[in-house]
C-alpha positions as CSV (number, residue, x, y, z in Angstrom):
1,M,2.6,22.2,9.3
2,G,-0.1,19.6,10.2
3,R,-1.4,17.0,7.7
4,N,-4.8,18.7,7.5
5,Q,-3.3,22.1,6.5
6,K,-2.7,22.2,2.7
7,I,-0.9,24.8,0.7
8,L,-1.4,25.2,-3.1
9,V,1.8,25.5,-5.0
10,Q,1.7,27.0,-8.5
11,S,5.3,26.6,-9.5
12,L,8.3,24.3,-9.2
13,E,10.2,27.1,-7.4
14,N,7.5,27.3,-4.7
15,A,7.5,23.5,-4.3
16,L,11.3,23.5,-3.8
17,T,11.1,26.2,-1.2
18,F,8.5,24.2,0.7
19,L,10.6,21.0,0.4
20,R,13.8,22.6,1.6
21,A,11.9,24.2,4.6
22,H,10.7,20.7,5.5
23,Q,14.1,19.0,5.5
24,F,14.0,17.4,2.1
25,D,17.3,17.0,0.2
26,V,17.0,18.8,-3.0
27,A,19.5,18.5,-5.9
28,E,19.4,19.4,-9.6
29,T,19.5,16.4,-11.9
30,P,23.0,16.6,-13.5
31,G,22.8,17.4,-17.2
32,V,19.0,17.7,-17.4
33,A,17.3,21.1,-17.4
34,N,14.4,21.8,-15.1
35,Q,14.6,18.4,-13.3
36,V,15.2,18.1,-9.6
37,Q,15.7,15.1,-7.3
38,V,14.1,15.3,-3.9
39,R,14.8,12.8,-1.0
40,K,13.7,12.3,2.5
41,R,13.1,9.2,4.8
42,N,15.1,7.0,2.4
43,C,12.5,7.8,-0.3
44,G,12.9,9.9,-3.4
45,A,11.2,11.4,-6.5
46,V,12.3,13.4,-9.5
47,L,10.3,16.5,-10.3
48,T,10.1,18.7,-13.4
49,R,8.6,22.0,-14.4
50,T,5.5,21.6,-16.7
51,A,4.9,23.8,-19.7
52,D,2.5,26.0,-17.7
53,G,5.1,26.4,-14.9
54,G,3.6,23.8,-12.6
55,V,5.1,20.6,-11.2
56,A,5.1,17.0,-12.5
57,Y,6.7,13.7,-11.5
58,V,9.4,12.3,-13.8
59,A,10.1,9.4,-11.4
60,G,8.7,8.2,-8.1
61,P,7.7,8.8,-5.5
62,G,9.3,5.6,-4.2
63,C,11.6,4.1,-1.7
64,L,15.3,4.2,-2.5
65,V,16.9,0.8,-3.0
66,G,20.6,0.7,-4.1
67,G,20.4,4.5,-4.7
68,E,17.5,4.1,-7.2
69,I,13.8,4.9,-6.8
70,A,12.1,1.5,-6.6
71,A,8.7,0.6,-7.9
72,L,6.3,-0.9,-5.3
73,I,5.0,-4.3,-6.6
74,D,2.2,-6.2,-4.9
75,R,2.5,-9.9,-5.5
76,G,-0.6,-10.8,-3.5
77,Y,1.2,-12.4,-0.6
78,Q,3.7,-9.6,-0.1
79,K,4.9,-6.2,-1.4
80,F,8.3,-5.8,-2.9
81,L,10.5,-2.8,-3.8
82,V,12.0,-3.4,-7.3
83,T,14.6,-1.6,-9.3
84,D,16.4,-2.7,-12.5
85,K,19.0,-4.5,-10.4
86,L,17.4,-5.4,-7.0
87,Q,14.3,-6.7,-5.4
88,V,13.7,-6.5,-1.7
89,A,10.7,-7.1,0.6
90,A,8.8,-4.0,1.5
91,T,8.8,-3.8,5.3
92,A,6.2,-2.1,7.3
93,D,8.7,0.6,8.3
94,R,9.6,1.3,4.6
95,L,5.9,1.4,3.6
96,R,5.2,3.9,6.4
97,A,8.1,6.0,5.4
98,L,6.9,6.0,1.7
99,H,3.4,6.9,2.7
100,D,4.6,9.8,4.8
101,F,6.9,10.9,2.0
102,Q,4.1,10.8,-0.5
103,E,1.8,12.8,1.7
104,E,4.4,15.5,2.4
105,L,5.4,15.7,-1.3
106,A,1.8,16.0,-2.3
107,D,1.5,19.0,0.1
108,A,4.5,20.6,-1.6
109,V,3.3,20.2,-5.2
110,G,-0.3,21.1,-4.4
111,R,-1.8,17.7,-5.2
112,P,-5.2,17.0,-3.6
113,D,-5.8,14.3,-1.1
114,Y,-7.7,11.3,-2.2
115,Y,-9.5,9.0,0.2
116,N,-8.0,5.8,-1.1
117,L,-4.5,7.2,-1.1
118,A,-4.9,8.5,2.5
119,L,-5.7,5.0,3.7
120,G,-2.3,3.7,3.0
121,T,0.4,3.1,0.4
122,V,-0.8,2.2,-3.1
123,S,1.4,-0.1,-5.2
124,D,2.7,0.8,-8.6
125,L,1.8,-2.7,-10.0
126,Y,-0.2,-5.6,-8.8
127,L,1.1,-9.1,-9.9
128,Y,-0.8,-12.0,-8.4
129,D,1.3,-15.0,-9.6
130,R,-1.3,-17.5,-8.4
131,L,-3.5,-16.5,-11.3
132,K,-1.0,-16.9,-14.1
133,G,-2.2,-19.4,-16.7
134,R,-5.4,-20.2,-14.9
135,D,-8.5,-20.3,-17.0
136,P,-10.8,-17.8,-15.3
137,L,-13.9,-20.0,-16.2
138,A,-12.3,-23.3,-15.0
139,K,-14.0,-24.9,-12.0
140,T,-11.9,-25.7,-8.9
141,P,-12.8,-28.2,-6.2
142,T,-14.1,-25.3,-4.0
143,D,-16.4,-24.0,-6.7
144,S,-18.6,-27.1,-6.6
145,H,-19.9,-26.4,-3.0
């Protein structure tokens, strides 16, 4: 299926059928009803059935780091993949894999394409440390020119 071809999925079961047909690893979340873990390209997400029978994200999508779904944090100078235990630099290869994973997963669950998301990977959180504690109204030497 090409990226321009979209299918609309109305149920978790249909989404899982699509994902399995597109080489995703699909596994029930142990001990949790109606939750399914999906993985591909070293990325993952946890899906659940909504009250109306649709699909919602419980976790992710994100890159897998140490077996956990990592959040993508943009620190201004670089992006990082962060879990409760680890933080690693987000390489271009991992960001490409995440972007592809997100697009294919969106196709499966029937999410629409949005222009800004189609341009590239969007971070979960933006933390620009160079701004911490800086008075937003304070003049800097470059402001006087």
